[in-house]
Structures are given as C-alpha cells and as structure tokens.
DRENSESE-681323 format. One record per residue (C-alpha): residue in three letters; x, y, z. Coordinates in nm, 4 decimals. Each point is the difference from the previous one (the first is absolute). Layout:
// residues N
(ALA,(X,Y,Z)) ...
//
This chain:
// residues 312
(MET,(-0.0012,-0.0022,0.0072)) (THR,(0.1461,0.3569,-0.0872)) (THR,(-0.0901,0.3151,0.2189)) (THR,(-0.0763,0.3406,-0.1394)) (GLN,(0.1081,0.3388,0.0751)) (ALA,(-0.1996,0.1199,0.3027)) (PRO,(0.0508,0.1894,0.3461)) (SER,(0.2048,-0.1822,0.2494)) (GLN,(-0.2895,-0.1419,0.2215)) (LEU,(-0.1917,-0.1304,-0.3048)) (LEU,(0.3148,-0.1533,-0.1371)) (ARG,(0.0247,-0.1714,0.3364)) (LEU,(-0.3259,-0.1647,-0.0751)) (LEU,(0.1070,-0.1097,-0.3202)) (GLU,(0.3236,-0.1315,0.1104)) (MET,(-0.1709,-0.2314,0.2895)) (VAL,(-0.1957,-0.1870,-0.2697)) (GLU,(0.2521,-0.0472,-0.2572)) (ALA,(0.0356,-0.3618,0.0651)) (THR,(-0.3754,-0.0683,0.0497)) (PRO,(-0.2146,-0.1662,-0.2665)) (PRO,(-0.2560,0.2170,-0.1732)) (LEU,(-0.3246,0.0594,0.1829)) (LEU,(-0.2960,-0.1676,-0.1815)) (THR,(-0.2207,0.3274,-0.0232)) (ALA,(-0.3590,0.0560,-0.1382)) (VAL,(-0.0075,0.3167,-0.1839)) (VAL,(-0.3485,0.1339,0.0060)) (HIS,(-0.1358,0.1571,-0.3253)) (PRO,(0.3287,0.1479,-0.1305)) (VAL,(-0.1764,0.1559,-0.3058)) (ASP,(0.1854,0.3023,-0.0270)) (GLU,(0.3652,0.0635,-0.1048)) (LEU,(0.1127,0.1252,0.3573)) (SER,(-0.1275,-0.2974,0.2046)) (LEU,(0.1188,-0.2500,-0.2505)) (ALA,(0.3264,0.1515,-0.0298)) (GLY,(0.0567,-0.0052,0.3756)) (ALA,(-0.0847,-0.3560,0.0046)) (ILE,(0.2014,-0.1035,-0.2897)) (ALA,(0.2887,0.2109,0.1567)) (GLY,(-0.0079,-0.2052,0.3211)) (ALA,(-0.0036,-0.3467,-0.1982)) (ARG,(0.3212,0.1195,-0.1933)) (ARG,(0.1770,0.0765,0.3067)) (GLY,(-0.1006,-0.3439,0.1315)) (LEU,(-0.2086,0.1503,0.2896)) (ILE,(-0.3440,-0.1470,-0.1040)) (ALA,(-0.1295,-0.2702,-0.2275)) (PRO,(-0.3113,0.1860,-0.1252)) (VAL,(-0.3422,-0.1722,-0.0677)) (LEU,(-0.2008,0.2664,-0.2061)) (ILE,(-0.3534,0.0123,0.0727)) (GLY,(-0.2555,0.1991,-0.2134)) (PRO,(-0.1469,0.0405,-0.3306)) (ARG,(0.2446,-0.1651,-0.2515)) (LYS,(-0.0719,0.2424,-0.2818)) (ARG,(0.0757,0.3074,0.2324)) (ILE,(0.3212,-0.1461,0.1534)) (LEU,(0.1396,-0.0789,-0.3383)) (ALA,(-0.0935,0.3574,-0.1314)) (ALA,(0.1656,0.1266,0.3055)) (ALA,(0.3062,-0.2056,-0.0596)) (ARG,(0.0276,0.1202,-0.3782)) (ALA,(-0.0414,0.3743,0.0957)) (ALA,(0.2843,-0.0633,0.2542)) (GLY,(0.2106,-0.1812,-0.2506)) (LEU,(0.0147,-0.3094,0.2630)) (ASP,(0.0045,-0.3680,-0.1136)) (ILE,(-0.2115,-0.2000,0.2704)) (ALA,(-0.0134,-0.3033,-0.1835)) (ALA,(0.2103,-0.1927,0.2834)) (TYR,(-0.2483,0.1013,0.2547)) (GLN,(-0.3162,-0.1824,0.1136)) (LEU,(-0.2983,0.2027,-0.0981)) (ILE,(-0.3639,-0.1148,0.1453)) (ASP,(-0.2724,0.1736,-0.2026)) (VAL,(-0.3116,0.1394,0.1986)) (ALA,(-0.2723,0.2553,-0.0970)) (HIS,(0.0924,0.2750,0.2188)) (SER,(0.1686,0.1615,0.2923)) (HIS,(-0.2516,-0.1568,0.2504)) (ALA,(0.0518,-0.3468,-0.1272)) (ALA,(0.3859,0.0674,-0.0047)) (ALA,(-0.0019,0.0864,0.3674)) (ALA,(-0.2164,-0.3085,0.0845)) (ARG,(0.2221,-0.2396,-0.2099)) (ALA,(0.3060,0.1419,0.1728)) (CYS,(-0.1228,-0.0518,0.3434)) (GLU,(-0.1199,-0.3351,-0.0875)) (LEU,(0.3531,-0.0967,-0.1232)) (ALA,(0.1522,0.1502,0.3207)) (ALA,(-0.2238,-0.1842,0.2350)) (GLY,(0.0761,-0.3204,-0.1986)) (GLY,(0.3735,0.0412,0.0505)) (LYS,(0.0471,0.0304,-0.3812)) (VAL,(0.1540,0.3483,0.0385)) (ALA,(0.1870,0.1757,0.2961)) (ALA,(-0.0936,0.3634,-0.0560)) (LEU,(-0.2151,0.2254,-0.1689)) (MET,(0.0835,0.3203,-0.2006)) (LYS,(-0.2433,0.2721,-0.0729)) (GLY,(-0.0342,0.0794,-0.3556)) (ALA,(-0.2192,0.2550,-0.1964)) (LEU,(-0.2894,-0.0083,0.2544)) (HIS,(-0.1052,0.1768,0.3169)) (THR,(0.1613,-0.1087,0.3202)) (ASP,(-0.3659,-0.0245,0.1519)) (GLU,(-0.1079,-0.2695,-0.2662)) (LEU,(0.2903,-0.2034,0.0767)) (LEU,(-0.0210,0.0246,0.3746)) (GLU,(-0.3584,-0.0721,-0.0121)) (ALA,(0.0617,-0.3401,-0.1839)) (ILE,(0.2318,-0.0900,0.2761)) (VAL,(-0.2419,0.0746,0.2910)) (SER,(-0.3272,-0.0771,-0.1082)) (GLY,(0.0245,-0.2904,-0.2473)) (PRO,(0.0366,-0.3679,0.0280)) (SER,(0.4062,0.0295,0.0013)) (ASN,(0.0454,-0.0171,0.3710)) (LEU,(0.2980,0.2278,-0.0241)) (ARG,(-0.0733,0.1723,0.3019)) (THR,(0.1858,-0.0568,0.3360)) (GLU,(-0.0797,0.0950,0.3499)) (ARG,(0.1609,0.3236,-0.0586)) (ARG,(-0.1065,0.3108,-0.1921)) (MET,(0.1779,0.0576,-0.3039)) (SER,(0.2306,0.3255,-0.0266)) (HIS,(0.2320,0.1540,-0.2288)) (VAL,(0.3722,0.0406,0.0825)) (PHE,(0.2396,0.2637,-0.1808)) (VAL,(0.3565,-0.0624,0.0187)) (LEU,(0.1707,0.3465,-0.0717)) (ASP,(0.3550,0.0626,-0.0906)) (VAL,(0.0060,0.3678,0.1434)) (PRO,(0.3369,0.2020,-0.0909)) (GLY,(0.1780,0.0673,0.3014)) (TYR,(-0.1831,-0.2513,0.2276)) (PRO,(0.2421,-0.2676,0.0868)) (ARG,(-0.2352,-0.3034,-0.0227)) (PRO,(-0.3130,-0.1038,-0.1851)) (LEU,(-0.3074,0.1695,0.1251)) (LEU,(-0.3220,-0.1965,0.0162)) (ILE,(-0.3458,0.2046,0.0030)) (SER,(-0.3163,-0.1661,0.0675)) (ASP,(-0.2955,0.0144,-0.0746)) (ALA,(-0.0031,0.2706,-0.2784)) (ALA,(-0.2070,-0.1803,-0.2610)) (LEU,(-0.2756,-0.2309,0.1393)) (ASN,(-0.1649,0.0519,0.3306)) (ILE,(-0.1569,0.3504,0.0085)) (ALA,(-0.0616,0.0710,0.3641)) (PRO,(0.1190,-0.2871,0.1937)) (ASP,(-0.1407,-0.0936,0.3542)) (LEU,(0.2345,-0.1533,0.2634)) (MET,(-0.0249,-0.3334,-0.0728)) (THR,(0.0577,0.0600,-0.3933)) (LYS,(0.2998,0.1923,0.1159)) (ARG,(0.1190,-0.2952,0.2053)) (ASP,(-0.0176,-0.1876,-0.3287)) (ILE,(0.1901,0.2660,-0.2281)) (VAL,(0.2761,0.0120,0.2787)) (GLN,(0.0543,-0.3766,-0.0082)) (ASN,(0.0004,-0.0113,-0.3615)) (ALA,(0.2418,0.2664,-0.0233)) (ILE,(0.2340,-0.1549,0.2454)) (ASP,(-0.0290,-0.3488,-0.2009)) (CYS,(0.0937,0.1975,-0.3077)) (ALA,(0.3102,0.1349,0.1634)) (LEU,(0.0836,-0.3314,0.1486)) (ALA,(-0.0174,-0.1406,-0.3556)) (MET,(0.2451,0.2573,-0.0924)) (ASP,(0.2507,-0.1314,0.2673)) (ILE,(-0.0393,0.3227,0.2153)) (GLU,(0.0297,-0.1454,0.3388)) (ARG,(-0.2485,0.1290,0.2664)) (PRO,(-0.1415,0.2706,-0.2072)) (ARG,(-0.0408,0.3398,0.1858)) (VAL,(-0.3554,0.1103,-0.0462)) (ALA,(-0.1162,0.3583,0.0421)) (ILE,(-0.3618,0.0719,0.0543)) (LEU,(-0.0714,0.3449,-0.1509)) (ALA,(-0.2130,0.2781,0.1142)) (ALA,(0.0201,0.3892,0.0003)) (VAL,(0.1556,-0.0122,0.3514)) (GLU,(0.2204,-0.2267,0.1997)) (THR,(-0.2269,-0.0277,0.3242)) (VAL,(-0.3281,-0.1274,0.0590)) (ASN,(-0.3080,0.2332,-0.0497)) (PRO,(-0.3520,-0.1321,0.0494)) (ASP,(-0.1422,0.2320,-0.2655)) (MET,(0.2416,-0.1603,-0.2595)) (ILE,(-0.0976,-0.3587,-0.0703)) (SER,(0.3108,-0.0845,-0.1933)) (THR,(0.1944,0.0681,0.3496)) (LEU,(-0.2362,-0.2436,0.1724)) (HIS,(0.0550,-0.2424,-0.2604)) (ALA,(0.3831,0.0258,0.0135)) (ALA,(-0.0110,-0.0418,0.3631)) (ALA,(-0.2154,-0.3155,-0.0085)) (LEU,(0.1978,-0.1516,-0.2812)) (CYS,(0.3293,0.0393,0.2269)) (LYS,(-0.1813,-0.1692,0.2978)) (MET,(-0.1203,-0.2819,-0.2394)) (ALA,(0.3571,-0.0567,-0.1148)) (ASP,(0.0973,-0.0233,0.3450)) (ARG,(-0.2727,-0.2700,0.0719)) (GLY,(0.1217,-0.2101,-0.3078)) (GLN,(-0.3026,0.1031,-0.2169)) (ILE,(0.2758,0.1511,-0.2501)) (VAL,(0.3174,-0.2006,-0.0338)) (GLY,(0.3268,0.0231,-0.1881)) (GLY,(0.0765,0.3793,0.0530)) (VAL,(0.0173,0.2798,0.2436)) (LEU,(-0.2510,0.2661,-0.0057)) (ASP,(-0.0258,0.3559,0.1199)) (GLY,(-0.2546,0.2673,-0.0240)) (PRO,(-0.1650,0.2350,-0.0242)) (LEU,(0.3078,0.1366,-0.1950)) (ALA,(-0.0266,0.3269,-0.2443)) (PHE,(0.1757,-0.0681,-0.3146)) (ASP,(0.2988,0.2170,0.0795)) (ASN,(0.0864,-0.1645,0.3341)) (ALA,(-0.0731,-0.3485,-0.1635)) (ILE,(0.2892,0.0460,-0.2587)) (SER,(0.2491,0.2424,0.1265)) (PRO,(0.2058,-0.0610,0.2829)) (GLU,(0.0634,0.3801,0.0506)) (SER,(-0.3776,0.0764,0.0216)) (ALA,(-0.0635,-0.3010,0.2488)) (ALA,(0.3201,0.1300,0.2120)) (THR,(-0.1484,0.3405,0.0100)) (LYS,(-0.3401,-0.1165,0.1343)) (GLY,(0.1638,-0.2159,0.2575)) (ILE,(-0.1399,-0.3110,-0.1512)) (VAL,(0.1909,-0.3329,0.1243)) (SER,(-0.0959,-0.2708,-0.2241)) (GLU,(0.1214,-0.2810,-0.2075)) (VAL,(-0.2160,0.1079,-0.2984)) (ALA,(0.0018,0.3754,0.0352)) (GLY,(0.2497,0.1407,-0.2699)) (GLN,(0.0609,-0.3043,-0.1709)) (ALA,(-0.3270,-0.1836,-0.0948)) (ASP,(0.0155,-0.2590,-0.2630)) (ILE,(-0.4106,-0.0112,-0.0270)) (LEU,(-0.2366,0.3055,0.0161)) (ILE,(-0.3515,-0.0909,0.0700)) (VAL,(-0.2194,0.3006,-0.1345)) (PRO,(-0.3484,0.1027,0.1747)) (ASP,(-0.1954,-0.0501,-0.3087)) (ILE,(0.0139,-0.0301,-0.3906)) (GLU,(-0.0041,0.3711,-0.0535)) (SER,(0.2952,0.0897,0.2231)) (GLY,(0.1929,-0.3203,-0.1451)) (ASN,(-0.0610,0.0961,-0.3527)) (MET,(0.1065,0.3491,0.0403)) (LEU,(0.3030,-0.0980,0.1990)) (ALA,(0.1188,-0.2791,-0.2540)) (LYS,(-0.0703,0.2453,-0.3105)) (GLN,(0.1910,0.2960,0.1729)) (LEU,(0.2999,-0.2344,0.0411)) (PHE,(-0.0453,-0.1255,-0.3629)) (TYR,(-0.0201,0.3576,-0.1642)) (LEU,(0.1781,0.2459,0.2537)) (SER,(0.2835,-0.2439,0.1199)) (ASN,(0.0358,-0.2195,-0.3291)) (ALA,(-0.0758,-0.3154,0.2003)) (GLN,(-0.0596,-0.3173,-0.1872)) (SER,(-0.2108,-0.2907,0.1124)) (ALA,(-0.1232,-0.3634,-0.0319)) (GLY,(-0.3026,-0.1001,0.1411)) (VAL,(-0.2205,-0.3174,0.0555)) (VAL,(-0.3463,-0.0736,0.1889)) (VAL,(0.0586,-0.2551,0.2722)) (GLY,(-0.2467,-0.1803,0.2333)) (ALA,(-0.1667,-0.2195,-0.2603)) (ARG,(0.1169,-0.3633,-0.0732)) (VAL,(0.2257,0.1259,-0.2899)) (PRO,(0.1757,0.3368,-0.0319)) (ILE,(-0.1563,0.2408,-0.2485)) (ILE,(0.2208,0.2451,-0.2290)) (LEU,(-0.1925,0.3203,-0.0482)) (THR,(0.1869,0.1931,-0.2656)) (SER,(-0.0901,0.3741,-0.0744)) (ARG,(-0.0009,0.1106,-0.3551)) (SER,(0.2436,0.2682,0.0831)) (GLU,(0.2808,-0.2337,0.1657)) (PRO,(0.3205,-0.0260,-0.1825)) (GLU,(0.1404,-0.3437,-0.0699)) (ALA,(0.2253,-0.0014,0.2898)) (SER,(-0.2884,0.0022,0.2338)) (ARG,(-0.1981,-0.2409,-0.2007)) (LEU,(0.2729,-0.2454,0.0416)) (ALA,(0.0637,0.0696,0.3553)) (SER,(-0.3538,-0.0616,0.0857)) (CYS,(0.0237,-0.3572,-0.1799)) (ALA,(0.3186,-0.0507,0.2087)) (LEU,(-0.1948,0.1049,0.3110)) (ALA,(-0.2835,-0.2338,-0.0682)) (ILE,(0.2582,-0.2965,-0.0512)) (LEU,(0.1380,0.0906,0.3605)) (VAL,(-0.3437,-0.0005,0.1573)) (ALA,(-0.1003,-0.3326,-0.1628)) (GLN,(0.3165,-0.1272,0.1099)) (HIS,(-0.0651,0.1011,0.3639)) (LYS,(-0.3601,-0.1255,0.0267)) (LEU,(0.1367,-0.3387,-0.1137)) (SER,(0.2774,-0.0158,0.2534)) (LYS,(-0.2428,0.1088,0.2782)) (PHE,(-0.2391,-0.3030,-0.0866)) (SER,(0.3043,-0.2450,-0.0290)) (ARG,(0.1064,0.0769,0.3579)) 
//
C-alpha cells in the first residue's frame, strides 16, 4: 500500500494501516463523480475493497464522466438510493462487508436504513461522529465529537458520545486519552446545562460508567487546549491544556468549532461514525483526497479495535 501527501497526523493514520488488508466496504449510491472518485481513490491506495451499490447506469455514467475504470470492482445494481442503503446494511449485517461509505445520498437516508431497517446494525450505544483533526501548531491529533449527528444530546447520549470517542482514540493507539468536556466556562453553573452534564460525565467516569480515558470538565476551549490558559486559571488537571478529545455541548457548537479550525487554522480532518456494528465513512463533497483516504484508514483502525475487543 502506498501513502499520499497529507498533514502529519493524517499521514500517521495511513502509516498505521500500511500492512493491513483492504477493508471490504459497501459504497452506498456513488452516482456522482466526487463520491465515486473518493471510493476508487481509497481502493487504489489499498485501503478499501469497494462494493459499489446503486443504479448501475448512473454509476457507470459517473465513472465515464470522471474518467475512471471500475470494471475490477463489484457493482450491485439497485433501483434508487433507498434500496442502496438497505442493501448495504443487509450486507453489513450478514458480515459480507466490514464498513459502509456514504455516496451521493443524504446522511439521514443512510442512517435511517441503519437504525430502523431489519439490518440490526444498532448496538447498545447511540451512534456518533468523530472528527480527527490535524491542527497546525497542536502537537497531537485532536478528536472532536459530536459535530455531525446528534443535535442536542442529553446526558446519556453524551455518555455514549464520550465512550465512542475514547474507543476511537484507543484504536489510534492513543493510550488513556484525555477528554475535555467543553462548556463556555470551567465552573459548574446550574443555569448552564452543559456544565452540569460535564460534571456528571466526570463522575460517571469515576464510577466506571465511562472507561478507557481520563475526563475533566467543564472546561472552556482555551483551557482545554492551552497549558498557559489552564495555568492562568489555576486549573490543576491531567486534561486541561493537553486534551486529546473535545466533547462539545451540541451539534451547533461542534460544527462551528470544527469549521473554524478548518477554514481559519487550515486544519485537515478525517471522520467516522462509530457506535454501530460497523464503522461508517461519511465523506464530504468538499473534502480533499488526503482527508478521504485518512477517513478510510480511520475506519480500518476502528474495525480492528472492535474485533480485538470481541476476541478478548
């Protein structure tokens, strides 16, 4: 497997899976040039073995428009995007594929097939999205969750979001990841639900309801990632100033935080949905190839980590 030019943290993900066989991946409804090209790029790098699922004529038309030869890849002909999502979930439930990749359909359509169909891809946890960011000037990969799936998570949903993010970090060989539960302030304020959730999550970790990482919160963004800011505020913590994972209060704050880092700090990202029986690669139309490839690598690591947990 060859790697590609990418920021250091994303390149690290690619290097971690160099010796790993391609992940058999159902690519759901890849009927436009961008989604099809992203899947084929992952295949050419040896990251995934794609199973293309969608209307055959539209997939072939997209391949011609993109100048891609897809003759070597399995193609399952179905009538429309709903059928593609259902068939992909069926294959995943039957162990025929080990991951799902979103093509040219809405995220909600794919997730609906996962959670409400007969595929049985749900687990005891709520699904959540994890961004892995390479932020210039930050000395480690920075994970942000959930900035894409859960709109206004309650406490128990946040518990799942935290555990999913920790498991993702562990899959990346980040030992005992440091988790900052973000709020606007670093003290508990009964009028700010995010601070109450943060305090409760930390106590849940103390009681073994969240495992594998070390939590602190509430923490404001500055004292979560800046040692100087944490020291100025007098915060003594294993997490403050050196967080590996940022847990945001809701999807709006998470989406804004991630996009600010993308567009103002030139951060690059990989992303995956965790909490289902298989990892789900959600690729954005605007993502560069390096991010798409790193997302495939991240899915491989998550799938491997899940298998290793079951084999213990």
